[in-house]
RODO-2510 file (C-alpha; in nm, 4 decimals, decimal comma):
residues 446
     n   res          X          Y          Z
     1     m     1,1157    -4,1702    12,9572
     2     t     1,1097    -3,7915    12,9783
     3     h     1,4017    -3,5652    13,0545
     4     e     1,2439    -3,4746    13,3906
     5     a     1,2048    -3,8369    13,4968
     6     s     1,4817    -4,0438    13,3430
     7     r     1,7372    -4,2885    13,4696
     8     t     2,0117    -4,1146    13,6671
     9     k     2,2113    -4,3689    13,8631
    10     f     2,5757    -4,2688    13,9128
    11     e     2,8684    -4,5044    13,9221
    12     t     3,1700    -4,3187    14,0541
    13     g     3,5299    -4,3848    14,1504
    14     v     3,8700    -4,2227    14,1583
    15     k     3,9282    -4,0444    13,8256
    16     a     3,6273    -4,2295    13,6890
    17     p     3,3963    -4,0799    13,4307
    18     t     3,0518    -3,9579    13,5219
    19     i     2,8246    -4,2453    13,4222
    20     l     2,4478    -4,2339    13,4201
    21     s     2,2463    -4,5011    13,2484
    22     d     2,1770    -4,2521    12,9683
    23     i     2,4612    -3,9963    12,9965
    24     y     2,8347    -4,0566    12,9808
    25     i     3,0964    -3,7879    13,0449
    26     n     3,4069    -3,8953    12,8577
    27     p     3,7286    -3,8671    13,0621
    28     s     3,9363    -3,9266    12,7472
    29     a     3,8087    -3,6152    12,5681
    30     s     4,0938    -3,3938    12,4563
    31     v     4,1018    -3,0283    12,3579
    32     s     4,2641    -3,0954    12,0206
    33     t     4,2642    -3,3449    11,7334
    34     s     4,6211    -3,2566    11,6398
    35     t     4,7487    -3,5995    11,7403
    36     r     4,5096    -3,7718    11,5014
    37     e     4,5670    -3,8493    11,1359
    38     p     4,4084    -3,5780    10,9181
    39     p     4,1587    -3,6620    10,6425
    40     p     4,3173    -3,8169    10,3298
    41     s     4,2231    -3,5525    10,0729
    42     v     4,4370    -3,2653     9,9552
    43     s     4,1204    -3,0585     9,9178
    44     t     4,0535    -2,7799    10,1669
    45     p     3,7143    -2,7085    10,3274
    46     s     3,6788    -2,4058    10,1008
    47     q     3,7377    -2,6214     9,7915
    48     i     3,4851    -2,8772     9,9139
    49     r     3,2333    -2,6000     9,9722
    50     s     3,3031    -2,4663     9,6241
    51     f     3,2236    -2,8128     9,4869
    52     h     2,8946    -2,8215     9,6756
    53     t     2,7911    -2,4769     9,5567
    54     s     2,8385    -2,5982     9,1968
    55     l     2,5759    -2,8716     9,2409
    56     p     2,2310    -2,8131     9,0891
    57     g     1,9977    -2,6497     9,3409
    58     f     2,2598    -2,5772     9,6047
    59     n     2,1345    -2,3828     9,9048
    60     t     2,2689    -2,2791    10,2429
    61     t     2,0403    -2,4189    10,5125
    62     l     1,9007    -2,2048    10,7937
    63     l     2,0548    -2,1459    11,1351
    64     h     1,7691    -2,0643    11,3734
    65     d     1,8362    -1,8476    11,6771
    66     c     1,5921    -1,9813    11,9390
    67     p     1,5738    -1,7615    12,2517
    68     q     1,2513    -1,9394    12,3518
    69     l     1,4598    -2,2563    12,3915
    70     a     1,7698    -2,0903    12,5388
    71     r     1,5958    -1,9072    12,8230
    72     p     1,4463    -2,2088    13,0045
    73     l     1,7726    -2,3999    12,9576
    74     g     1,9720    -2,1173    13,1161
    75     v     2,2144    -2,0621    12,8278
    76     a     2,2938    -1,7563    12,6159
    77     k     2,1898    -1,9045    12,2821
    78     v     2,0491    -2,2199    12,1279
    79     l     2,1142    -2,2226    11,7531
    80     i     1,9450    -2,4937    11,5477
    81     k     2,1066    -2,5786    11,2138
    82     a     1,8060    -2,7098    11,0189
    83     e     1,9005    -2,9553    10,7431
    84     s     1,5408    -3,0056    10,6296
    85     s     1,6101    -2,9059    10,2681
    86     r     1,9601    -2,9633    10,1382
    87     l     2,0134    -2,9827     9,7623
    88     g     1,6524    -3,0890     9,7150
    89     l     1,6597    -3,3646     9,9776
    90     p     1,5279    -3,3488    10,3348
    91     a     1,8565    -3,4286    10,5102
    92     f     2,2236    -3,3330    10,5365
    93     k     2,3568    -3,6617    10,3980
    94     i     2,3928    -3,5418    10,0404
    95     l     2,6896    -3,3252    10,1454
    96     g     2,8947    -3,6326    10,2302
    97     a     2,7451    -3,8552     9,9612
    98     s     2,8071    -3,6086     9,6779
    99     w     3,1707    -3,5570     9,7748
   100     g     3,2184    -3,9314     9,8217
   101     v     3,0673    -4,0129     9,4814
   102     y     3,2696    -3,7378     9,3128
   103     k     3,5992    -3,8487     9,4646
   104     a     3,5376    -4,2205     9,4076
   105     l     3,4409    -4,1769     9,0416
   106     s     3,7195    -3,9278     8,9736
   107     e     3,9627    -4,1869     9,1041
   108     y     3,7956    -4,4606     8,8991
   109     y     3,8358    -4,2612     8,5789
   110     g     4,1789    -4,1252     8,6672
   111     l     4,0582    -3,7666     8,6372
   112     e     4,2459    -3,4671     8,7737
   113     d     4,1956    -3,4567     9,1525
   114     d     4,1262    -3,0862     9,1518
   115     v     3,7794    -2,9399     9,2011
   116     g     3,8781    -2,6366     8,9989
   117     v     3,9804    -2,8533     8,7043
   118     t     3,7140    -3,1241     8,7013
   119     g     3,4285    -3,0423     8,9374
   120     f     3,0817    -3,1933     8,9227
   121     e     3,0031    -3,0671     8,5738
   122     g     3,3384    -3,1895     8,4475
   123     l     3,2692    -3,5378     8,5841
   124     r     2,9166    -3,5415     8,4422
   125     g     3,0441    -3,4297     8,1030
   126     h     3,3075    -3,7036     8,1070
   127     i     3,0462    -3,9716     8,1822
   128     q     2,8085    -3,8431     7,9138
   129     k     3,0899    -3,8353     7,6602
   130     l     3,1810    -4,1954     7,7347
   131     y     2,8374    -4,3520     7,7470
   132     g     2,5990    -4,1011     7,5903
   133     d     2,2689    -3,9847     7,7271
   134     s     2,0856    -4,3072     7,6479
   135     g     2,1448    -4,6531     7,5155
   136     g     2,4967    -4,6693     7,6523
   137     h     2,6661    -4,5572     7,3308
   138     a     2,9613    -4,3200     7,3450
   139     s     2,8917    -3,9892     7,1755
   140     d     3,2401    -3,9546     7,0284
   141     a     3,4296    -4,2169     6,8337
   142     g     3,7510    -4,0687     6,9686
   143     t     3,6715    -4,1997     7,3159
   144     a     3,7171    -4,5655     7,2183
   145     q     4,0416    -4,5952     7,4112
   146     v     3,8828    -4,4680     7,7324
   147     k     3,5523    -4,6461     7,6738
   148     r     3,7092    -4,9755     7,7739
   149     k     3,6289    -4,8817     8,1314
   150     p     3,2933    -5,0389     8,2186
   151     k     3,0149    -4,8112     8,3313
   152     p     3,0252    -4,7695     8,7111
   153     v     2,7286    -4,8595     8,9286
   154     p     2,7367    -4,6809     9,2676
   155     f     2,6525    -4,9184     9,5543
   156     a     2,5498    -4,8138     9,9070
   157     a     2,3743    -4,9547    10,2112
   158     t     2,1487    -4,7302    10,4112
   159     d     1,8927    -4,6750    10,6826
   160     g     1,7422    -4,4080    10,4582
   161     n     1,9039    -4,0722    10,3936
   162     h     2,2547    -4,1759    10,2834
   163     g     2,1253    -4,4215    10,0254
   164     r     1,8805    -4,1742     9,8776
   165     a     2,1572    -3,9136     9,8571
   166     v     2,3928    -4,1515     9,6741
   167     a     2,1101    -4,2436     9,4384
   168     r     2,0296    -3,8757     9,3711
   169     i     2,3900    -3,7864     9,2826
   170     a     2,4277    -4,0993     9,0687
   171     n     2,1101    -4,0081     8,8800
   172     l     2,2353    -3,6517     8,8203
   173     l     2,5496    -3,8046     8,6693
   174     g     2,3480    -4,0305     8,4392
   175     l     2,4127    -4,3440     8,6461
   176     s     2,1812    -4,5832     8,8280
   177     a     2,2670    -4,6797     9,1857
   178     r     2,1973    -4,9979     9,3780
   179     i     2,0899    -4,9290     9,7333
   180     y     2,0729    -5,2016     9,9980
   181     v     1,8345    -5,1567    10,2902
   182     p     1,7549    -5,3514    10,6091
   183     s     1,4302    -5,5446    10,6267
   184     g     1,2892    -5,3118    10,8925
   185     m     1,2938    -5,0049    10,6677
   186     y     0,9606    -4,8307    10,6128
   187     e     0,8108    -4,8919    10,2692
   188     s     0,7667    -4,5178    10,2214
   189     t     1,1438    -4,4733    10,2577
   190     k     1,2139    -4,7458    10,0032
   191     l     0,9841    -4,5722     9,7567
   192     l     1,1678    -4,2428     9,8033
   193     i     1,5008    -4,4123     9,7280
   194     a     1,3532    -4,5872     9,4233
   195     s     1,2232    -4,2505     9,2993
   196     e     1,5879    -4,1554     9,2358
   197     e     1,6030    -4,4205     8,9592
   198     a     1,7843    -4,6598     9,1932
   199     r     1,7465    -5,0338     9,2326
   200     v     1,6493    -5,1003     9,5959
   201     v     1,7582    -5,4356     9,7437
   202     t     1,6007    -5,5402    10,0748
   203     v     1,8269    -5,7520    10,2964
   204     q     1,6909    -5,9740    10,5711
   205     g     1,8539    -5,8347    10,8822
   206     d     1,9697    -5,5038    11,0236
   207     y     2,1831    -5,2207    10,8842
   208     d     2,5102    -5,4102    10,9384
   209     c     2,3697    -5,7039    10,7400
   210     a     2,2762    -5,4656    10,4584
   211     v     2,6310    -5,3255    10,4508
   212     a     2,7824    -5,6757    10,4321
   213     k     2,5507    -5,7862    10,1501
   214     c     2,6048    -5,4608     9,9605
   215     w     2,9829    -5,5001     9,9734
   216     a     2,9665    -5,8647     9,8643
   217     d     2,7451    -5,7842     9,5669
   218     c     2,9527    -5,4803     9,4722
   219     q     3,2659    -5,6951     9,4669
   220     g     3,0782    -5,9578     9,2681
   221     l     2,9744    -5,7140     8,9949
   222     a     3,2694    -5,8119     8,7793
   223     v     3,4034    -5,6161     8,4858
   224     g     3,2188    -5,7334     8,1776
   225     e     2,9021    -5,8440     8,3549
   226     k     2,6169    -5,8395     8,1062
   227     g     2,2579    -5,7323     8,1290
   228     d     2,2790    -5,4437     8,3738
   229     e     1,9553    -5,2476     8,3988
   230     d     2,0987    -4,9381     8,2306
   231     g     2,1462    -5,1232     7,9017
   232     y     2,5160    -5,0505     7,8725
   233     g     2,6077    -5,4155     7,9057
   234     e     2,9362    -5,3828     8,0964
   235     s     2,9361    -5,2578     8,4546
   236     v     3,1536    -5,2443     8,7604
   237     g     3,0457    -5,1739     9,1168
   238     v     3,1784    -4,8683     9,3032
   239     m     3,0993    -4,8715     9,6744
   240     v     3,0124    -4,5332     9,8278
   241     q     2,9589    -4,6160    10,1941
   242     d     2,9869    -4,3933    10,4999
   243     n     3,0822    -4,6848    10,7226
   244     a     3,4351    -4,8257    10,7097
   245     f     3,5301    -5,1895    10,7584
   246     p     3,8458    -5,3967    10,7013
   247     g     3,9717    -5,3324    10,3499
   248     y     3,7435    -5,0342    10,2955
   249     d     3,8221    -4,7014    10,4587
   250     i     3,9115    -4,4313    10,2036
   251     v     3,5637    -4,3425    10,0742
   252     p     3,4211    -4,3143    10,4289
   253     r     3,6932    -4,0570    10,5022
   254     w     3,5932    -3,8598    10,1925
   255     i     3,2325    -3,8637    10,3114
   256     v     3,3459    -3,7221    10,6468
   257     e     3,5215    -3,4428    10,4561
   258     g     3,2008    -3,3564    10,2747
   259     y     3,0356    -3,2473    10,5980
   260     a     3,2867    -2,9652    10,6391
   261     t     3,0531    -2,7471    10,4319
   262     l     2,7787    -2,7710    10,6944
   263     l     3,0167    -2,6659    10,9712
   264     s     3,1712    -2,3792    10,7764
   265     e     2,8177    -2,2509    10,7179
   266     v     2,7432    -2,2667    11,0915
   267     e     3,0476    -2,0576    11,1725
   268     e     2,9768    -1,8037    10,9004
   269     q     2,6085    -1,7731    10,9952
   270     f     2,6916    -1,7285    11,3627
   271     t     2,9297    -1,4446    11,2777
   272     q     2,6599    -1,2825    11,0653
   273     l     2,4085    -1,3200    11,3495
   274     l     2,6374    -1,1408    11,5938
   275     e     2,6955    -0,8622    11,3422
   276     m     2,3216    -0,8185    11,2890
   277     e     2,2583    -0,8061    11,6635
   278     g     2,5490    -0,5673    11,7179
   279     e     2,6898    -0,8039    11,9778
   280     q     3,0003    -0,6863    12,1576
   281     g     3,2529    -0,8795    12,3578
   282     d     3,3971    -1,2246    12,3120
   283     q     3,0944    -1,4441    12,2398
   284     h     3,1703    -1,7668    12,0548
   285     i     3,0249    -2,1131    12,0028
   286     t     3,0954    -2,3183    12,3141
   287     h     2,9045    -2,6457    12,2563
   288     i     2,7726    -2,8440    11,9615
   289     v     2,5208    -3,1314    11,9732
   290     t     2,5369    -3,3905    11,6946
   291     p     2,3514    -3,7154    11,6204
   292     i     2,5425    -4,0394    11,5822
   293     g     2,4700    -4,3261    11,3457
   294     v     2,7966    -4,4816    11,2277
   295     g     2,9749    -4,1641    11,3331
   296     s     3,0717    -3,9878    11,0089
   297     l     2,9036    -3,6568    11,0923
   298     g     3,0285    -3,6794    11,4508
   299     h     3,3786    -3,7385    11,3135
   300     a     3,3560    -3,4182    11,1087
   301     v     3,2124    -3,2286    11,4052
   302     v     3,5008    -3,3319    11,6324
   303     y     3,7601    -3,2230    11,3746
   304     w     3,5881    -2,8865    11,3484
   305     a     3,5274    -2,8401    11,7214
   306     k     3,8755    -2,9394    11,8371
   307     s     4,0769    -2,7725    11,5618
   308     a     4,3282    -2,5002    11,6393
   309     a     4,0887    -2,2371    11,5011
   310     r     3,8255    -2,3174    11,7655
   311     r     3,8331    -2,2742    12,1421
   312     n     3,7794    -2,6338    12,2456
   313     v     3,4117    -2,6426    12,1556
   314     k     3,2510    -2,9176    12,3653
   315     v     3,0967    -3,2010    12,1618
   316     i     2,7788    -3,3724    12,2852
   317     t     2,6566    -3,6762    12,0896
   318     v     2,3027    -3,8153    12,0852
   319     e     2,1804    -4,1657    11,9969
   320     p     1,8583    -4,3679    12,0266
   321     e     1,8513    -4,5740    12,3451
   322     t     1,7895    -4,8866    12,1317
   323     a     2,0875    -4,8257    11,8992
   324     a     2,3537    -4,6546    12,1092
   325     c     2,6694    -4,8057    11,9596
   326     l     2,8954    -4,5087    12,0403
   327     h     2,7540    -4,4709    12,3916
   328     k     2,8213    -4,8375    12,4682
   329     s     3,1653    -4,8215    12,3068
   330     l     3,2722    -4,5155    12,5078
   331     k     3,1678    -4,6891    12,8280
   332     a     3,3525    -5,0061    12,7274
   333     g     3,6628    -4,8177    12,6142
   334     e     3,6670    -5,0016    12,2821
   335     n     3,4630    -5,0090    11,9631
   336     t     3,1794    -5,2469    12,0408
   337     t     2,9163    -5,3869    11,8055
   338     i     2,5678    -5,4055    11,9548
   339     e     2,2321    -5,5466    11,8553
   340     t     1,9837    -5,2774    11,7642
   341     v     1,6064    -5,2437    11,7933
   342     d     1,4057    -5,0397    11,5440
   343     t     1,3553    -4,6749    11,6372
   344     i     1,1801    -4,3739    11,4848
   345     m     1,5335    -4,2289    11,4643
   346     s     1,5939    -4,4762    11,1830
   347     g     1,8920    -4,2974    11,0300
   348     m     2,0741    -4,3484    11,3603
   349     c     1,9839    -4,7171    11,3979
   350     c     2,3383    -4,8510    11,3565
   351     g     2,5104    -5,1214    11,5564
   352     t     2,8765    -5,0380    11,4908
   353     v     3,0757    -4,7148    11,4922
   354     s     3,2787    -4,6738    11,1733
   355     p     3,6374    -4,7859    11,2512
   356     v     3,7864    -4,4719    11,0930
   357     s     3,5667    -4,2537    11,3128
   358     w     3,5999    -4,4403    11,6418
   359     p     3,9501    -4,3127    11,7413
   360     v     3,8482    -3,9532    11,6715
   361     l     3,5192    -3,9859    11,8597
   362     k     3,6813    -4,1654    12,1521
   363     d     3,9294    -3,8814    12,1987
   364     g     3,7057    -3,5899    12,0992
   365     v     3,3518    -3,6465    12,2292
   366     d     3,2942    -3,4770    12,5642
   367     a     2,9580    -3,6339    12,6471
   368     s     2,7300    -3,9014    12,5049
   369     v     2,3572    -3,9138    12,5749
   370     v     2,0789    -4,1494    12,4657
   371     v     1,7136    -4,0593    12,4193
   372     d     1,3959    -4,2612    12,3831
   373     d     1,1471    -4,2489    12,0963
   374     w     0,8631    -4,0846    12,2863
   375     t     1,0750    -3,7918    12,4051
   376     c     1,2073    -3,7547    12,0533
   377     h     0,8543    -3,7522    11,9099
   378     e     0,7469    -3,4858    12,1597
   379     t     1,0407    -3,2739    12,0508
   380     v     0,9468    -3,3131    11,6829
   381     e     0,6028    -3,1753    11,7680
   382     e     0,7480    -2,8915    11,9751
   383     l     0,9814    -2,7821    11,6972
   384     r     0,6952    -2,7906    11,4491
   385     g     0,5132    -2,5504    11,6764
   386     l     0,8127    -2,3172    11,6584
   387     g     0,8113    -2,3301    11,2791
   388     i     1,1175    -2,5558    11,2534
   389     d     1,0891    -2,8527    11,0173
   390     a     1,2565    -3,1484    11,1893
   391     g     1,2250    -3,5246    11,1735
   392     p     1,3174    -3,7610    11,4578
   393     c     1,6910    -3,7670    11,3793
   394     g     1,6868    -3,3887    11,3861
   395     a     1,4751    -3,3421    11,6976
   396     g     1,6700    -3,6049    11,8901
   397     c     1,9603    -3,3649    11,9420
   398     l     1,7439    -3,1055    12,1179
   399     a     1,5956    -3,3824    12,3325
   400     g     1,9502    -3,4897    12,4195
   401     l     2,0543    -3,1368    12,5114
   402     r     1,7546    -3,1089    12,7424
   403     r     1,8489    -3,4369    12,9079
   404     v     2,2010    -3,3049    12,9729
   405     m     2,0715    -2,9733    13,1085
   406     s     1,8346    -3,1485    13,3481
   407     n     2,1253    -3,2659    13,5651
   408     e     2,3269    -3,0073    13,7565
   409     r     2,6310    -3,2294    13,7886
   410     v     2,6447    -3,2935    13,4146
   411     r     2,5947    -2,9259    13,3324
   412     a     2,8876    -2,8366    13,5556
   413     a     3,1102    -3,1056    13,4045
   414     l     3,0446    -2,9689    13,0552
   415     g     3,0702    -2,6029    13,1521
   416     l     2,7134    -2,5293    13,0422
   417     g     2,5851    -2,2006    13,1824
   418     r     2,4442    -1,8592    13,1094
   419     d     2,7276    -1,7647    12,8708
   420     s     2,7078    -2,0859    12,6662
   421     v     2,6286    -2,0761    12,2946
   422     v     2,4997    -2,4179    12,1873
   423     v     2,4629    -2,5319    11,8260
   424     v     2,2130    -2,8151    11,7756
   425     l     2,2369    -3,0061    11,4477
   426     s     1,8897    -3,0950    11,3212
   427     t     1,9879    -3,3294    11,0431
   428     e     1,6590    -3,4124    10,8707
   429     g     1,3196    -3,2680    10,7906
   430     t     0,9726    -3,4048    10,8538
   431     r     0,9014    -3,7586    10,7372
   432     e     0,6577    -4,0382    10,8063
   433     y     0,7123    -4,2572    11,1111
   434     p     0,4870    -4,4546    11,3485
   435     v     0,4039    -4,2553    11,6604
   436     p     0,5658    -4,4415    11,9521
   437     e     0,3893    -4,5365    12,2721
   438     r     0,4442    -4,3044    12,5647
   439     q     0,6850    -4,4514    12,8170
   440     s     0,6255    -4,4394    13,1877
   441     a     0,8821    -4,2815    13,4178
   442     d     1,1653    -4,5143    13,5091
   443     i     1,3846    -4,3803    13,7873
   444     d     1,6779    -4,5818    13,9202
   445     g     1,7670    -4,3182    14,1782
   446     l     1,9514    -3,9916    14,2015
***
């Protein structure tokens, strides 16, 4: 299915949303998130960004100004935020994972909840003092009172990038993570996760099955369990998951918070771009396109886009057509679990929107679009030709924007025109994936 020849059947009615088989204009979208519960942390976006900049190898990722993409789309600017190299990993996920791990372990140890007081190095020093650099022996006899706390083992389930990010941060802290993956995951991805000194557990089933098994095993890792692989002898599981479920919703909110750094960078880089170009007038970001898996990044994007400091930036979400849990949920008007089929956009192959993110997405997403694997693959190749390193989850957002722009009615509903400034979040760099078969045109009617 290409964006020129894709399914475009309308279902209309009085005050009804615009519904195509692959585009949904959300009638519930609001201009503000002020009625929604704010994130649970006392930390500000600037404090979270300060934490990230303290991590080894921190870098600000590029924001590409792409006039060669903007002109044919008929908009003022297309800006691609390329998360192909973030803190040494080829995806944005480490922003949320690092903050989630930091907050969860700080709470576990009862450390001061203040980035300026503890920070990443403070947490790492605390762990090293308790357990030593090797052999699991505390380096200071005076820590005996505190040492009664078993050594934490970070647990996470993943379709790829989140799990590797959790494993990387755990390894930097001197810990070894356990990462649960669905049976359909590529072997190359499993090897990358294992390279972070993590134990990789393959679960028969999809991503949701991996999450359930991960949580069960994390709960089962009782205090005092013997024989853990790190040699310490006593361990306790600490779940660091970006998907909430009943009884587990605080850490996913922290992970959402972690993505504030990406969005603050976008705003700062856009301002710098205008200054460099000597732009006059009132130009501002009008639209942002974000991928959706379980919805954590989308959650952060909506908070940013609909905050009082913005001007009701329109939010467009993109999902694989074989794993469109948010798209189906928006149409149904309730959070709906779906069965998924493997896709080259593997990091977005999720069957359920995170319950903590669903209310925010339901009220804040302006349009939802799904794309097929072949169109996504073509877009990966196109971006490579432009010198932009993007994997399928990154290129999917540009493919989704093109799909939206191909329909005049949808463009008008979203206010997309020659003055629009559109930010496209390209959330991962190049990786291995099987080239999909080209799909034939499938037109239901206009």
